[in-house]
N, C-alpha and C positions, 0 to 999 in steps of 0.2 A: 504493499500499499504506499510505499515511500519511494521517492526518487533516489538515485545515488547521492551519497553525502557530498555537500558542497565543501570547497576548500576551507571556508571560514566557519564551518559547522562546529558547534560545541561538542558534537558526538565524535568519538574516536572509532567506534565500531558498533554494529547492530548484530546481535547474536540471535539466530533462529534455533531454538532448542531441538535436540533430537527427541523423538517420541518412542517410548517403549511401552508395549502392551504386556502387563503383568498377569494377564489372564482375566476371564470374565469381562473383557473389554475395559478393564481398569487401566487407564493410561497415565504414564509419568513423563513429563517433559523436563529434560535435563539441559539447563542453560550454562552451568559451570560444572566441571571444566569443559571447554570447547576448543576447537582448532583456532577460532578467532581470539579467544581470551581464556586464559587459564585461571586467573585470580583477579579479584577486585578487593584491594586492601587485604585483610586476612581471610576473606571469604573464598574458599577453594571448591565449594560445591553448592549448587542450587537446583533443587528438584521441585517441580509443581506436581502435586498429587491431585488427580481429578480435574474438573468436577465429575463426580460419578455417583450413581444411585445403585446400591447393592440390593439384590432381591432378598426376600425373607430367607433366613437361615444362611445367608452369605455375608461376607464381610472381609475386612483387611486382616491378613494373617502373616505378618512379618515375624518369622521365628527368631529365637535368640541368636544374636550375632555380635561380634566384638568390635571395639574401636580403640585406637590409641592416638595420642597427639593432637586431639581436636576437641571442639565442643559442638554438639548438635543443637540446633535451634529449630524447634517445631512450632509452627503458628498456623492456626486454622481459620478459614473463612466460613466454613460450614461443616457440620458433623461433629464427631467425637472419636478420639483414639485413647485406648487404655495402654499406658506405658508401664512396663515392669522392668526392673534392672537388678544387677547383681549386688547392689547396695541394699536391696530389700524394698526399694521404692515401688509403690503401686499408686499411680496418679493418672486420673482421667484428664485430658486436655480438651477444651471446648473453644469455640470462636472468640477471638480477642484476648485469649490467654497465651502464655508462653511457657514451654518446657525447655529449660536450658541444662543440658547434660554435659558436664566436663569429663571427658574420658581420661585425660592424663596418661598415667602408666598403663591403664587398661580397665575397660568396663564392658559388660555384656548387657544387652537389653532386647526386649521384644516390643512390638507395636501391633495391637489387635483391636478389632471391633468387639465390644463386650457381648456376652451372651444375651443380656437384656435387649440390646438394640437389634440383635439378629432375629427377634421375634417378628419384626415387621421390616418393611423397606427402610433403608438408612442411607444417608448421603455422606459424602466426604469430599472436601475441597480445601487444600492448604499448600503451604510451602515448608520444605525442610532444607535448611542451610547447614553447612559445616564451616566452622571457624577454626583455622589453624592456630595452634597455641604458640606463643613466643618460646624460643629455645629454653629460656630459664624456667618455663612451666610445663614443658612437654611431658615430664615424668612425675608431675604432681599427683597426689592422691585423687581419685575420681570423686566427683560431687554431682549432686542433682538439685536443681532449684525450679520451683514452679511459681509463677507470678500470675495472679488473677487479673481479670479485665479491669477492675477498679483500681488496681495498684499501678497501672501503666498510665503515664500522663497523656492527656488528650487535648490537643490544640485545635480549637474550632473557630470558624468565622468566615463570612463571605463565601459560603458554599464549599468550604474546605474542612475536612476533619482528618487530623493527623495523630495517630497513636504511636508514641515513642516506645518501641519494643526493647531496644538496647542502645546504650550509649547516649550521646547528646546531639540534639538537632533542633532547629527552630527555637533555640533558647530554653528548651526543656530537657530534663535528664531522666532516664529510666532507672528504677531501683535495682535492675538486674546487674549484678557485679560481673564485670568483664576483666580479662587479663591483658587486653591491648586496647589501643585507641581506635574505636570503631563505632558505627551507628547502623541502626535498622529501624525503619519507620513505615508503618502501614498508612497510606494516604487514600482518602476517598474524595472525589471531586463531583459536585453536582453538575448537571448539564450546563455548559457554557462557563463554568467557574474557571478562573485562572490562578496560577500559582508560580511564584519565583522560587527556583531551587538554587540557593547560594552555593558557592564553591567553598564549603567549610572544611573539606578534607582533600588530600592529594588525589585519592582514588574514589570515584563515586559512580554509581550505576542506578538505573531505573528499570525495574521489571514490571511490565504491564500485565496486570492480573485479569482485569475485566474492562470492557469498553474499548475506546480508541482515544489516544492522546494526540493532540494537535500541537506540533512544535513549530508552527508558523512556516517560514520558508524551508525548514528542514523536512516538512511533510507530516503525514499521518502515520501513526504506529499502532497496530492492533494488538490485542491480547496475545500473550505468549512470545513477547519480544524483550530481550535484555538490551537496553540502551546504555552503553558505557561512555561516560563523558571524558573529554580530554582533561589532563591535569590542569587545575586552576580555572576550569570552565564552569560557569553556571548556566542555567537555562530557564526560560519561561515557557510554561505549557498550559494547556487547557483541555477540558473534556470536550470531544468533538461530537456533534450531533445532538440528538434528543435523549440520549442515554447517559447515565453517570459513568464515571471511569474510576478504576481502582488500581493502584500500583504500589510496589514496594521499593523504597529507597534503601540502599545499603552501600557500605564501603568503609573506608578508614585509612589509616596510615599503611604504607607498604610494609610487607613482612620483613623481618630481620634476617633475610637470606632465603634461598630457594627451599622448596618443600618437595618431598617425594610422596606420591600417592599411589597406593595399590589397594584395590578392593575397598575395605572399610578403614584402612590404616593411612595415617598422615604422619610424616616425621621429617626432620631435617637430616636424618641418617638413613641411607638405604639399608644398612646392616640392621638397624633397629626394626625396620619393617620385616626383614627376613626372619628375625627372631620372633616377632609377633605371629607371623604365619606358622612357624614351627610350634609355638606355644598353643595356637588354636587347634592345630592338628592333634597335638598331644593332650588337648583338653586341660591345659594348665591355667586357663582363665577361671575366675570365680563363676559360679552358676547363678542363674536367675531362680530364686526360690519358687517352687511349684511348677517349674517348666521342665519338661523332659526332652523336647525337640530342640534342634539347633540347625543352623545353616552350615553345611560343610564348606570348607575352603574350596573355592572354584579353581579350576585348572588355569593358572595365570602364567602364560609363557613370558620369557624374558625377565628383565630387571624392572624394579619400580620406576615409574615415570617421574621425571624431575620437572617441577614447575617453579618459576617460569623457565 
């Protein structure tokens, strides 16, 4: 829906996510990492889940799997996910809330639709991002934090509603503790509403969740597009047409060096990832209480991929 980027455009690149069908027509769109862009600030992974409606007795079933060297950030626009992890956490997440799980030296978790919701049709729509941890904190003890909808600051006015999920933006700060200088903001625009996105961080991006964004001479951008801004560039945008628009702002300071990424593992050390793979095969990670299933290590040829 957009023309090629102009030389003076504030946009560096536009990423069209790859689409994966996880079964039962449940689709995931992966915007990060991509060939066009591997990271935005400390964000090394961005998946859009759904939107999808599960039939009765069906639902999300992500079996226990491990992570190291990152924090997972789960945020929903619709539906509910039951999170369980090897710390013993059992926490439902609903729209407007945030689950922030810091893997550190290693954690295992599952993500499922509860048995109660499976009695009828259930919907699911949201984003999961991974934030690479700074080198000084890659091997910290794992932690889990849940923040309710009312705990997250909401900036409203002139057809704009912006919920600060993590970090600081628009002069407001989230209570979610982070280990690096980053931000993530859920923004809703009423039809025709305009918003200035300032250049507050060296690396910033806009993920279009719903509707269409109008960036003036740079064109129109529909849902499922990651718009990565040039360093130091701000942008003015509006909701195009008669429908509202929703998008996620994210980014931060550049990472303190490259990261390797293989399967669910992120690290500044390729050797550390190989150790994590061996530990998972040998089942040396802690277990999720009450769970007996797990996702086996997939056949991953070659060495861990280095980003950037």
